[in-house]
N, C-alpha and C positions, 0 to 999 in steps of 0.2 A: 404444479408448484405448491408446496405447503409452507405456510407462514405461521410460525409459532411465536407468540409474544408472552414472555414470562412475566410473572408478577413483580411488583416492586421489591417484595421480600427476596425474590430470587436474585435480583440485580444488586441489591445493597449488600454485597459480600466483600466489597473492597472499600478502602478509604476514598473519600470523594476525589482527592487529588490524583488517585491512581486511575481514574476513569475519564481521562481527557477526551472531549469530543469537540474538535475544532471544525467539523464539516457538516453537521446537521443542517445548519442554516443555508448552506450552499450546495445541498445534495444534488439538485437538478443541474447546476453548472458543473459540478464535479463529474457527473455522469457524461456530460457533453464534451468537456475540454481536457480531462486528464488522459495522458497517454496510456496505451495498453501494452501488452506483451506479444511480440511476434511469434508466429507459429513455430519458428525455428527453435526458440528456447523452450516452448512447451513440449515439442517432440523430444528434445534432449532430456528434459526432466522425466518424461514418460518412459524413456529407454532405461531409466534407473529404478523405476517403480517395480517392486517384486510381483505384486498382484494389482488388480484393478477392480476390486469389489467396492470399496468405500473410501471416499476422500473428504477432507475437511479444509475449507478455506476460511481462515480466521481473519476478522476485521475485513470482511469482504467488500465494504464500501458499496459501489454500484454493481457488484457482481461480475466485474470484467474477468477476473481470474476463474471464478466458479464456472462461468460460461465456457471458458477454454478447457476446463477439466471435464466438463459434462460428457463430451463424446467418448471419453476413455473409461469412465467408471459407471458401474451399475447405479450407484447413488453418490451424490455430492451434497454435503452439508455445508452451509455457509452462515457465519455469525457476524454480528456487528453490535456495538453498543448503541448505535444510532437507528432508531425506528424510521426516521426520515430517509436515511440512506437505503435501508431495506426496501422501503416503498418504491424507490427509484431503481431498484436492482433489476437486472436482466431476468426474464422468466423462462424457465425450462422445466419440463415435466419431472426430470430426475434431480432437480436442485431443491433442497429443503432449507429454507431460510429461518433463522431464529434470532431474536434480540437477546444477547447475553454477552458478558465480558469474556475476554480471552483467558484470564487467569483462573477462572472457576467456571467450568461448563457442566452441563447436565448429561454429557455423553458417558457411555459405558467404558469400563476398563478395556484396553487393548482393542478398540473398535476400528481404528483406521489404518489402511495401507499406506496412505500419504496424508500428511498435514502440511499445509502451506500458509504463509502469511506474506502479503505483498504490500510494500510501502507503509508498514504500520508497526513492525516489531519494536521500533525505537520508542513507542509510546508505553510499552508494557513494563510491569514490574518483572524484571528478568528472572529472579529467583523463583517466584511463585509460578510464573508462566512456564518455565522449563520443567518444573515438577509436574505441572498439568500435562505437558507433552509426554513425559515419561509414563504417565498414567493411561492416556488414551491412545497412544500410538502402538501398533503391533510391534513385537520384538524385531521383526525383520523389515519393518516399514521405513519410510524415509521422511525426514523433516526438511522442508524447503523454505528458505527466506529469499524473497525477491524484492527488488526495488529499483529505483533509478536515481541517479545523481543530477546535479545541475545541468540543464540543457546546454548544448553547444550549437551555435548558429554560424554567423559570420563575424569577422573581427569587430566591425562597427557596432553591430547589435549586441554582441557579447559584452562590449564595454558599457553599453547602456544598462544591460541587465545586471552586470556586476555592480554598477553604481546603485541600482535599486536594491539588490540583494544585500550588499554590505553597508553602504553609506546611509541609505534611507531606512531600510528595514532591519539593520543590524541588531538593534536593541529590542526588536519586536518578535524575533524568532524564539520559540520555546527552546529551552536548554537541550532538549532531545534531538534537535536538528544536527548537533555535533556528530551524531552517529552516521547520518547520511553523508555529511562532509568527509567523514573518514571511510566512506564506502562500506559501511557495516563491518569493517575489520576489527573494531574495538568492542563490538557487542559480545558479551559472554556467550560462548558456544560450547556447552558441555556435551558434545556429541563426537562420534568418530566421523571426522569430516572427510568428504569425498572431494578430491581435486576436480574443479570444474573449468569449462571453457569460458571465454569472454564473449559477451554479446552486446550489441547496440540495437536501438530501435530508431528507425528513420521515418521522417515525415516531410511532406511538402505542405506548408501552412500558409494561409492568407493572414493578413494582419489581425483580423477579428479573432481567429483561432489562437494566435500568439497572445493577444491581450486577454482573451478569455482564460487561457491557461494560467497566466500570471495572476489573474484575479482569484484563482482558487488557492493560492498560497496561504497557509495559516497566518503568516506574519502580516500579510495584507489585511486579513480580517481583524487581527489584533490592533493594527494601526488605525483602521477605520473606526473601531469601537472606542479607542482611546482619544483620537484626535477629531473624530466626526468629519473627516475628509478622506478622500481616496488617494493613496500615495501614488497610484498609477498616473494621476493627473500631472505629477511633477516630472514625469519622463515621457509623457504621451507624444508630444511633438517630435522630440529627438528620436524616440523609438520608431515612430511611423516613418520618418524620413530615412532612417537607416534600413528599415525593412523593405520599403518600396524600392530601394536602390540595390537590393541584394537578390540572391537566387532563391530566397525563401525556404531554404532547407533547414531542418531541425534534426539534431541527433541527441538521443538520451543514452548515455552509457548505463548499461544495466548492472545491477548488483545481484549477485547470486551466491548463496551458500547452501550446501546440502549436506546432511549428516544422518547417521544412524545412531540408535541408542547404544551407549557404552555398556558393555556386558558387566563391567565391574562396578558401575555406579549404584 
């Protein structure tokens, strides 16, 4: 594995507000508690990739998607603005990590057969980012947006999580959260879009896993920073009771958009 850290001059290419980093301080928890993507959806995406020479995972976080891509490609490149996230990322011989923003990379023109971004595209400056995709994606390559919406469990626990999500944390979510709530359907997508199948990700979690995942929410971090208290404490008893009485199953509806470069753009 190769780790490249670019200079401050390389990184200061965007306005400060365009480089939101909500997860550096919880990188280790993010690596442990965030859900991944089932092999079924990876195989489906791979069936649409024209070639498997070089892939790019933008905003890789802990490298969970890069790890999934690695067996299929000769080389996988993975970027993130968080050095701490990169340090906690999965290690593979053919994954090359670097710290750089999504909207302005150091990669060559028409370098990649596949470019993917998982649970992060809503943070980007869409216009600048899409221009960069058009620069570095091969003409017959594919661009993949992945994500997951609000988890579903059982009726009692869902009610508690909804209370946390909307009533307690409502004002603490970044405005970009709206794109996930809209299942990424409102994100500008200037590509020839491929109609895709629907996928879910399923888990069997104990209470600590559920609480750990909720603790990685960006709104939880904003609340803690502003109020100096943990919002999960407000629901902890109710959440634990509902979970212990349930089947402990968790479902994440997955978000997926795939496109190719428009020839006329």
